[in-house]
C-alpha positions as CSV (number, residue, x, y, z in Angstrom):
1,E,84.7,97.4,78.0
2,Y,86.0,101.0,77.9
3,L,89.3,99.9,79.6
4,K,89.9,96.6,77.8
5,P,93.6,96.1,76.6
6,E,92.6,95.6,73.0
7,I,90.9,99.0,72.9
8,I,93.9,100.8,74.5
9,G,97.4,100.9,73.1
10,C,99.0,99.1,76.1
11,T,97.8,97.2,79.1
12,L,96.8,99.2,82.2
13,T,98.9,96.8,84.4
14,E,101.9,98.3,82.7
15,I,101.1,101.9,83.3
16,G,98.5,101.8,86.0
17,L,95.0,103.2,85.8
18,P,95.5,106.9,84.9
19,V,93.5,109.2,87.2
20,V,93.3,112.8,85.8
21,E,91.5,116.0,86.8
22,G,89.1,116.6,83.9
23,C,87.2,115.1,80.9
24,G,89.5,117.1,78.6
25,D,92.5,115.2,80.1
26,V,90.7,111.9,79.5
27,L,90.1,112.8,75.8
28,H,93.7,114.0,75.4
29,L,95.1,110.7,76.7
30,A,92.8,108.7,74.4
31,A,93.8,110.8,71.4
32,T,97.5,111.0,71.9
33,L,98.5,107.9,73.8
34,R,95.6,105.6,72.9
35,T,95.1,104.9,76.6
36,R,92.0,105.4,78.7
37,A,91.8,107.2,82.0
38,V,89.4,108.1,84.8
39,G,88.5,111.8,85.2
40,L,87.8,113.3,88.7
41,L,86.2,116.5,87.3
42,S,88.0,118.2,90.1
43,N,91.5,118.5,91.6
44,R,90.2,116.9,94.8
45,M,89.4,113.2,95.1
46,T,86.4,112.3,97.3
47,N,86.1,109.2,99.4
48,W,83.4,107.9,97.0
49,Q,85.7,108.5,94.0
50,R,88.6,106.8,95.8
51,D,86.5,103.7,96.5
52,T,85.3,103.5,92.9
53,I,88.8,104.0,91.6
54,V,90.0,101.1,93.9
55,E,87.3,98.8,92.3
56,I,88.1,99.8,88.8
57,A,91.9,99.6,89.3
58,H,91.7,96.1,90.7
59,E,89.5,95.0,87.7
60,V,91.7,96.5,85.0
61,A,95.1,97.5,86.3
62,G,96.2,95.1,89.1
63,G,95.4,97.7,91.7
64,V,97.9,100.2,90.3
65,V,96.8,103.8,89.9
66,T,98.8,106.6,88.3
67,L,97.7,110.1,89.5
68,V,98.2,112.6,86.7
69,Y,97.2,116.1,87.8
70,D,97.7,119.5,86.1
71,H,101.1,121.1,86.7
72,D,99.7,124.2,88.3
73,Q,99.1,125.3,92.0
74,A,95.7,123.6,92.2
75,G,97.0,120.5,90.5
76,N,99.9,120.2,92.9
77,E,97.6,120.6,95.9
78,G,95.2,118.1,94.4
79,A,98.0,115.6,93.7
80,E,99.2,115.8,97.3
81,Y,95.7,115.4,98.6
82,G,94.9,112.6,96.2
83,H,98.1,110.7,96.9
84,V,97.4,110.8,100.7
85,K,93.8,109.8,100.1
86,A,94.8,106.9,97.8
87,H,97.3,105.6,100.3
88,R,94.5,105.3,102.8
89,S,93.3,102.3,100.8
90,P,95.7,99.5,101.7
91,S,94.8,97.5,98.5
92,L,95.8,100.3,96.2
93,N,99.3,101.1,94.8
94,P,99.2,104.8,93.8
95,R,101.9,106.6,91.8
96,C,102.1,110.3,90.9
97,L,103.3,111.9,87.7
């Protein structure tokens, strides 16, 4: 229910499921853009997180994921790592911001 379109300001199929680094980022997106996101609590996506994100993305966002990492050195490295890891799932369509 957390990711239902009537709760967020737009549909997740339009923007993809946002995947961010931390819980503060999740709260920021909820407050400013009225959208929901999934927080990794790290800059590195694990295989378990990827598999869970695949399931959620297919349920709520048509399999589209938007990776939104911090714009610092660790965030850039995490985005690169996460994008490669996300592409290892053939049913996922990842994008980076």
